[in-house]
VEXDREN-2710 file (C-alpha; in Angstrom, 1 decimal):
% VEXDREN-2710
k/r/px/py/pz
1/MET/0.0/0.0/0.0
2/GLN/2.9/2.3/0.6
3/LEU/4.7/3.9/-2.4
4/ALA/8.2/2.8/-3.2
5/CYS/9.7/6.3/-2.7
6/PRO/7.1/8.4/-0.7
7/ILE/9.6/11.2/0.2
8/SER/9.4/14.1/-2.1
9/TRP/13.1/14.9/-2.5
10/PRO/12.5/18.1/-4.5
11/LEU/10.4/19.4/-1.5
12/VAL/13.1/18.5/0.9
13/VAL/15.7/20.3/-1.2
14/ILE/13.5/23.4/-1.6
15/VAL/12.9/23.5/2.2
16/VAL/16.6/23.1/3.0
17/SER/17.6/25.7/0.3
18/TRP/15.1/28.2/1.5
19/ALA/16.1/27.8/5.1
20/LEU/19.8/28.1/4.1
21/ILE/19.2/31.3/2.2
22/LEU/17.0/32.7/4.9
23/PHE/19.5/32.0/7.8
24/CYS/22.5/33.2/5.8
25/GLY/20.7/36.4/5.0
26/PHE/19.8/37.0/8.6
27/GLY/23.3/36.1/9.8
28/LEU/24.9/38.6/7.4
29/LEU/22.5/41.4/8.1
30/SER/22.3/41.3/11.9
31/ARG/24.6/41.9/14.8
32/ILE/25.2/39.1/17.2
33/ASN/23.2/39.5/20.4
34/ALA/21.0/37.3/22.5
35/ALA/17.8/38.2/20.6
36/THR/19.4/37.3/17.2
37/LEU/20.7/34.0/18.5
38/ALA/17.3/33.2/20.1
39/VAL/15.5/33.9/16.8
40/LEU/18.0/31.9/14.7
41/ALA/17.7/29.0/17.1
42/PHE/13.9/29.1/17.0
43/GLY/14.0/29.3/13.2
44/ALA/16.4/26.3/13.0
45/PHE/14.1/24.4/15.3
46/ALA/11.1/25.2/13.1
47/VAL/12.9/24.1/10.0
48/GLY/14.2/21.0/11.7
49/SER/10.6/20.2/12.8
50/ALA/9.3/20.7/9.3
51/LEU/11.9/18.3/7.9
52/PHE/11.2/15.8/10.6
53/LEU/7.5/15.9/9.8
54/ILE/8.0/15.6/6.1
55/LEU/10.3/12.6/6.5
56/GLU/8.3/11.0/9.3
57/LEU/4.8/11.3/7.8
58/SER/6.0/9.9/4.5
59/HIS/6.2/6.5/6.2
60/PRO/2.7/6.2/7.9
61/PHE/2.9/2.5/8.7
62/THR/6.5/2.3/10.1
63/GLY/7.4/5.7/11.7
64/ASN/6.8/7.2/15.1
65/PHE/3.4/8.5/14.0
66/ARG/1.7/5.3/13.0
67/VAL/-1.6/5.0/11.1
68/PRO/-3.5/1.8/11.6
69/SER/-3.7/-0.1/8.3
70/ALA/-7.2/-1.6/9.2
71/THR/-8.9/1.7/8.3
72/PHE/-7.2/1.8/4.9
73/ASP/-8.1/-1.8/4.3
74/GLN/-11.8/-1.1/5.0
75/MET/-11.6/2.0/2.7
76/LEU/-10.1/0.0/-0.2
77/ALA/-12.6/-2.8/0.3
78/SER/-15.5/-0.3/0.1
79/LEU/-14.0/1.3/-3.0
80/ASN/-13.6/-2.0/-4.8
81/LYS/-17.3/-2.8/-4.4
END
């Protein structure tokens, strides 16, 4: 039931590239102080969370967030009728 390659690698590359450009721009244009470091750390956490969710939710039957397969089996059985 699961696709052979469920991870959208272009999406992962776009998210990582966008985050890299964003953080490099912030790093070049701002002075180093506590607020800047806190915002950059929060942004890095947000991007890391997004990547984790993209990679984790692409494997719904084997990852940390598991979807019971019985529901999908019932749905497919009703669609085949």
